[in-house]
C-alpha positions in Angstrom: 20.4 -139.8 36.7 23.2 -137.0 38.3 25.1 -138.5 41.2 24.3 -136.9 44.4 26.8 -135.6 46.6 26.7 -135.9 50.1 24.1 -134.4 51.9 21.9 -134.8 55.2 19.2 -138.0 54.2 15.7 -135.7 54.5 17.1 -134.2 51.0 18.7 -136.8 49.4 15.6 -138.7 49.6 12.9 -135.6 48.6 15.7 -134.9 45.6 15.2 -138.5 44.4 11.5 -138.1 44.5 11.2 -135.3 43.0 14.1 -136.4 40.5 12.2 -139.3 37.6 14.4 -140.1 34.9 12.6 -138.5 31.3 11.0 -141.4 29.7 12.0 -139.3 25.9 15.0 -137.0 24.9 13.0 -133.1 24.8 13.9 -130.3 22.9 15.3 -127.9 25.3 15.5 -124.9 21.9 14.5 -121.4 23.8 10.7 -121.9 22.4 8.1 -120.0 24.4 5.6 -122.1 24.1 6.8 -125.6 25.5 7.8 -123.5 28.3 4.4 -122.8 28.3 2.9 -125.8 27.6 5.1 -128.9 28.2 6.3 -129.4 31.7 9.0 -131.9 29.8 10.0 -128.8 28.1 9.7 -127.4 31.8 11.7 -130.0 34.0 14.6 -130.1 31.1 15.3 -127.2 31.0 15.8 -127.0 35.2 17.6 -130.3 35.3 19.8 -129.1 32.3 21.4 -125.9 34.4 20.7 -125.9 37.3 24.9 -126.6 38.5 24.4 -127.6 42.4 22.0 -130.8 43.4 23.3 -130.8 47.1 21.9 -126.8 48.5 18.0 -126.7 49.4 17.1 -123.9 46.7 18.2 -127.3 44.1 16.2 -130.2 46.2 13.0 -127.0 46.7 12.8 -127.6 42.7 13.8 -130.5 41.7 10.8 -132.1 43.8 8.0 -129.6 43.1 8.9 -128.2 39.7 8.1 -129.5 36.1 6.2 -132.8 37.1 3.4 -131.9 35.7 0.4 -133.5 37.4 1.5 -132.7 40.9 3.8 -130.2 42.8 3.9 -126.6 42.1 2.6 -127.1 38.7 -1.1 -127.7 40.3 -0.3 -124.3 41.6 -2.9 -121.3 40.3 -1.5 -119.1 37.8 -2.2 -115.8 39.4 -2.3 -112.0 37.3 -4.3 -110.1 39.5 -5.3 -106.4 38.8 -3.0 -103.5 39.9 -2.7 -100.3 39.5 1.2 -97.7 40.8 0.8 -96.3 44.9 0.8 -93.1 45.4 0.4 -89.5 47.3 -3.2 -89.9 48.1 -3.0 -94.2 49.1 0.5 -93.0 52.1 -2.7 -89.9 53.2 -5.7 -93.1 53.2 -2.5 -95.1 54.9 -1.6 -92.6 57.4 -5.1 -91.4 58.2 -5.9 -95.6 58.6 -8.5 -95.3 55.6 -9.9 -97.8 53.2 -7.1 -97.9 49.8 -9.6 -96.8 47.0 -9.4 -98.9 44.2 -8.6 -97.0 41.0 -8.2 -97.8 37.2 -6.9 -101.9 37.6 -5.3 -102.9 35.3 -3.8 -107.2 35.0 -1.3 -107.6 32.2 -1.7 -111.6 30.5 -2.3 -110.8 27.1 -5.1 -112.2 24.7 -2.6 -113.8 22.7 1.3 -114.8 23.0 3.2 -112.1 21.6 4.8 -112.4 18.7 8.2 -110.4 18.2 10.8 -109.6 20.2 10.0 -106.5 20.3 6.0 -107.5 21.3 7.8 -110.1 24.8 10.5 -106.7 26.2 7.4 -104.5 26.2 5.2 -107.0 28.5 8.6 -107.7 30.1 9.2 -104.4 31.2 6.0 -104.5 32.6 6.1 -107.2 34.2 9.6 -105.4 35.9 7.6 -102.9 37.6 3.7 -104.1 38.0 3.4 -107.4 38.6 3.1 -107.3 42.9 5.0 -110.0 44.4 2.2 -110.6 47.1 0.2 -109.0 50.3 3.2 -107.3 52.3 2.6 -106.3 54.9 5.3 -104.5 56.3 5.3 -102.0 53.2 1.8 -101.0 53.8 2.7 -100.2 56.6 5.7 -98.1 56.0 3.1 -96.5 53.1 1.6 -95.1 56.7 4.6 -93.5 58.3 5.9 -89.9 57.1 8.7 -90.2 55.2 8.4 -93.6 55.6 9.6 -94.6 52.1 11.8 -91.8 51.8 13.5 -93.0 54.7 13.8 -97.2 53.0 14.9 -95.2 49.8 11.7 -95.9 47.0 11.9 -93.8 44.3 9.6 -92.0 42.3 8.3 -91.8 39.1 8.1 -89.1 36.5 4.5 -89.4 37.4 4.5 -89.7 41.2 3.9 -92.7 41.8 6.5 -94.5 44.0 8.7 -97.4 41.9 8.3 -101.3 43.1 5.1 -100.6 44.9 0.9 -101.3 43.6 -2.2 -101.2 45.1 -3.2 -104.5 43.6 -7.1 -106.9 44.4 -6.4 -109.9 46.2 -9.1 -113.2 45.4 -11.1 -112.3 48.6 -11.4 -108.4 47.2 -9.5 -106.7 48.9 -7.3 -104.0 48.2 -3.2 -104.5 49.6 -0.1 -102.9 48.7 2.8 -105.4 47.0 6.5 -104.8 46.4 7.2 -106.0 42.7 10.8 -106.0 41.0 11.6 -103.0 40.7 11.6 -102.0 44.5 14.9 -103.1 44.8 16.3 -103.8 40.9 15.3 -100.5 38.9 17.0 -97.2 39.6 17.8 -93.7 36.8 21.3 -95.2 37.4 23.8 -97.1 34.4 23.8 -94.9 30.9 24.8 -91.8 30.1 21.4 -90.1 29.9 20.3 -92.2 33.5 15.7 -92.8 32.8 14.4 -95.4 35.2 15.5 -99.1 33.9 16.5 -102.6 35.6 20.0 -102.3 34.0 21.5 -101.7 37.6 20.1 -102.2 41.0 18.4 -99.6 43.4 21.5 -99.3 45.8 19.4 -96.5 47.3 16.9 -99.7 48.4 17.0 -100.3 52.0 15.0 -103.4 53.2 16.4 -103.6 57.3 15.3 -100.2 57.3 12.6 -100.3 55.6 10.4 -103.2 58.7 13.0 -101.8 61.7 10.8 -98.5 61.1 8.0 -100.2 60.9 8.8 -102.1 64.7 9.0 -98.4 65.5 13.3 -98.2 65.7 15.1 -95.5 64.1 17.3 -97.7 61.3 21.6 -96.3 63.3 20.5 -95.7 66.4 19.2 -99.3 67.8 18.6 -99.9 71.3 22.1 -101.8 72.6 20.3 -105.0 73.9 19.1 -105.6 70.0 22.6 -104.5 68.4 23.6 -108.7 68.8 20.2 -110.0 67.7 18.5 -110.6 64.5 17.2 -107.4 64.5 20.5 -106.0 64.5 21.1 -107.9 61.1 19.3 -105.8 60.0 20.5 -102.3 60.9 24.0 -104.0 59.2 22.4 -104.4 55.8 22.2 -101.0 54.3 21.2 -99.3 51.9 21.6 -102.3 48.9 21.7 -105.2 50.6 19.6 -108.1 51.3 19.8 -111.6 53.6 17.3 -113.8 51.7 19.2 -117.1 53.0 16.6 -118.4 55.7 19.6 -120.0 57.4 20.0 -118.1 60.7 23.1 -116.9 59.3 23.5 -113.7 58.6 24.8 -113.6 54.9 23.8 -110.7 52.9 24.6 -110.3 49.5 23.4 -107.2 46.8 21.2 -106.9 45.0 22.1 -108.0 41.4 22.0 -105.4 38.8 20.0 -106.7 35.9 22.7 -105.0 32.8 24.2 -106.9 30.4 22.6 -110.2 32.0 22.2 -110.9 28.7 25.4 -112.0 28.1 26.1 -114.5 32.3 27.4 -117.8 32.1 25.9 -117.9 35.0 23.2 -116.4 37.4 22.8 -115.6 41.1 26.2 -114.7 43.4 26.9 -118.9 44.0 26.7 -119.8 40.4 23.3 -121.5 40.8 22.4 -121.3 37.1 23.9 -122.1 34.3 22.7 -119.4 32.2 21.9 -121.5 29.1 19.2 -119.2 27.2 15.8 -117.9 27.8 14.1 -120.6 29.4 16.7 -120.7 31.9 16.1 -117.2 32.8 11.9 -117.9 32.7 12.4 -121.1 35.2 14.4 -119.1 37.6 12.1 -116.2 37.3 9.0 -118.7 37.8 10.3 -120.4 40.3 10.7 -117.5 42.1 8.1 -115.8 41.8 6.4 -119.5 43.4 8.9 -119.4 46.5 7.8 -115.4 47.1 4.5 -116.6 46.8 5.3 -118.9 49.7 4.2 -121.6 47.1 0.8 -120.5 46.8 0.7 -119.2 43.7 2.0 -118.8 40.4 2.8 -116.4 37.8 1.5 -116.5 34.5 3.9 -118.8 32.3 4.0 -115.7 29.1 4.7 -113.2 32.3 7.5 -115.1 33.8 8.8 -115.8 29.9 8.4 -111.7 28.8 9.8 -111.0 31.7 13.2 -113.3 31.0 13.0 -111.8 27.9 13.3 -108.2 28.9 15.3 -109.2 30.8 18.2 -110.3 28.5 17.9 -107.4 27.0 19.6 -104.9 29.9 22.6 -103.7 27.4 25.5 -103.1 30.6 26.0 -100.0 32.2 27.6 -97.2 30.3 31.3 -96.7 30.9 31.9 -94.1 33.8 34.4 -91.8 32.1 35.7 -92.4 28.6 38.0 -95.0 27.4 41.2 -94.5 28.6 44.5 -93.5 25.7 46.9 -94.6 28.2 47.7 -98.2 27.2 49.3 -98.8 30.9 45.8 -100.0 32.5 45.2 -102.2 30.4 48.6 -103.4 30.6 48.6 -104.0 34.2 45.4 -105.3 34.0 46.9 -108.2 31.8 49.9 -108.7 34.5 47.9 -108.0 37.2 45.7 -111.8 36.7 42.4 -109.8 36.1 42.6 -110.5 33.1 42.3 -114.9 33.6 38.7 -113.7 35.3 36.9 -111.2 33.6 37.8 -112.0 30.1 37.5 -109.4 27.4 35.3 -108.7 26.0 32.8 -109.5 27.8 35.5 -109.0 31.0 33.5 -112.2 32.9 34.2 -116.4 32.2 32.6 -119.5 31.9 33.4 -121.4 34.8 33.2 -120.4 38.7 35.5 -119.7 40.9 35.9 -121.3 43.9 34.4 -119.4 46.9 38.0 -120.3 48.9 40.0 -118.6 46.6 38.5 -115.5 46.3 38.9 -115.4 50.0 35.5 -112.8 51.2 33.1 -114.0 54.2 32.1 -117.3 53.2 29.4 -117.5 54.8 26.5 -117.1 51.9 28.9 -119.0 49.1 29.0 -121.9 51.8 24.8 -121.7 53.2 22.9 -124.8 53.0 20.7 -122.8 52.0 22.3 -122.3 47.9 26.4 -124.1 48.5 28.2 -124.6 45.1 30.8 -123.3 46.5 31.4 -121.4 43.8 30.7 -117.9 42.9 30.4 -116.7 39.6 31.9 -114.0 37.9 31.2 -111.0 37.9 31.1 -108.3 34.6 33.2 -105.6 34.8 31.8 -104.0 31.7 30.6 -100.5 33.1 32.1 -101.3 36.8 32.6 -97.6 37.4 28.7 -97.2 38.4 28.5 -100.9 40.0 29.8 -100.2 43.5 29.1 -101.4 46.6 31.4 -105.1 45.2 32.3 -108.8 45.7 29.1 -110.0 46.1 28.1 -109.1 49.7 28.5 -105.3 49.1 31.2 -105.0 51.5 33.1 -102.3 49.3 32.1 -99.0 48.7 34.1 -97.5 45.7 36.7 -98.4 43.1 39.4 -96.9 44.6 38.4 -98.5 48.4 38.4 -102.0 46.4 42.4 -102.3 45.3 44.0 -99.9 48.3 45.8 -102.2 50.8 44.9 -101.0 53.5 41.3 -101.6 53.1 39.1 -103.0 56.2 37.6 -105.3 53.8 39.0 -109.1 53.3 39.2 -111.8 50.7 40.1 -110.6 46.3 43.7 -109.5 46.8 45.0 -109.4 43.3 45.6 -106.0 42.4 46.6 -104.7 46.4 49.7 -105.2 45.6 50.2 -102.7 43.2 52.2 -99.1 42.8 50.8 -96.3 43.1 51.2 -95.2 39.4 49.6 -98.8 37.8 46.2 -98.7 40.3 45.6 -95.2 39.2 46.9 -96.7 35.8 44.3 -99.5 36.8 41.3 -97.3 37.8 41.5 -95.2 35.1 41.1 -98.2 32.7 38.3 -99.2 34.5 36.5 -97.4 34.5 36.7 -97.3 31.2 35.7 -100.1 29.9 
């Protein structure tokens, strides 16, 4: 068994209790049938691919996942019938009227998909249509005049609201819930914009959504609220979330999924070694479990499909045509950028230490997902992926390379001459 790092006694006992030695070696080659049907397979993937066992994120999964006859494996698999949320639903909730069922559909197929194309098509539907859970905040937000617009929700081509679904609970009640697409779908990332998961929704403001439901005005809080946790909701701003239950304000920018299949590590904190589809399927399944407050789990065929779809997404298109000036690429190499952002994928197989980057370390050192590391983001399409750094504290590339910027950390390239900086910006915009 892997040696546990220094952690609290309670966490250590939980880890040890939930981390039995496998009885026999398990073939962990990507295999949807093994993932769906074998707890030993899922457990093996978890233990193989978690990079750090000493944080509470890993401890919870090691204690409860892939055990077969106990823990999360005993949770009911839930695929609730749902439909898109539309303006008729807004009118109903604004008038305190009941939602109407309409045509509700589920996602789980009668048989496993038989081709990559079928898996990917199903996974796209999971991304846009599978509701995480009933959410009273978003249900209340729907009934507010301009609430969805003010929080940054997008519309689909049919007029429905992206990332929100009306679904029927196990008790037969109609509720509103959010999907992955709420924060991770946008119309950007390609030369011909289409609604997809290549880039996250930079306009989505989850803090503003909660403030609006409280009757508060984002950006104009009463002075007595500005230094409280309610003030933290206001400080999030668009494109960021704080999902770590550690009582600290340590936001992450919403991660993009474009090019995810080529990323060697998952999470800003490099919590997972990204070995294949199975890694991402286990990561997705456990996320849905914790999002449901550990009451239900997503059907595993849907988790595998979602992972297949995410890994199929291409990186964002470059912001401009590739630079014809060789100086930009030379500066990229000479300034040390290529040491971590290694061409042609412009990322790295290994993480970087939090202290070597020098940004706000609170998220990287949080006990929830502590690894002491960050993954190296890919720079493909980087001109379209602002804001930058793990916490989204730098708004654009020009500011990123400006030695006068306010955001601390990642000082590589800040000492360039004006001419070299311009050449580097042109190079980055074309990759």
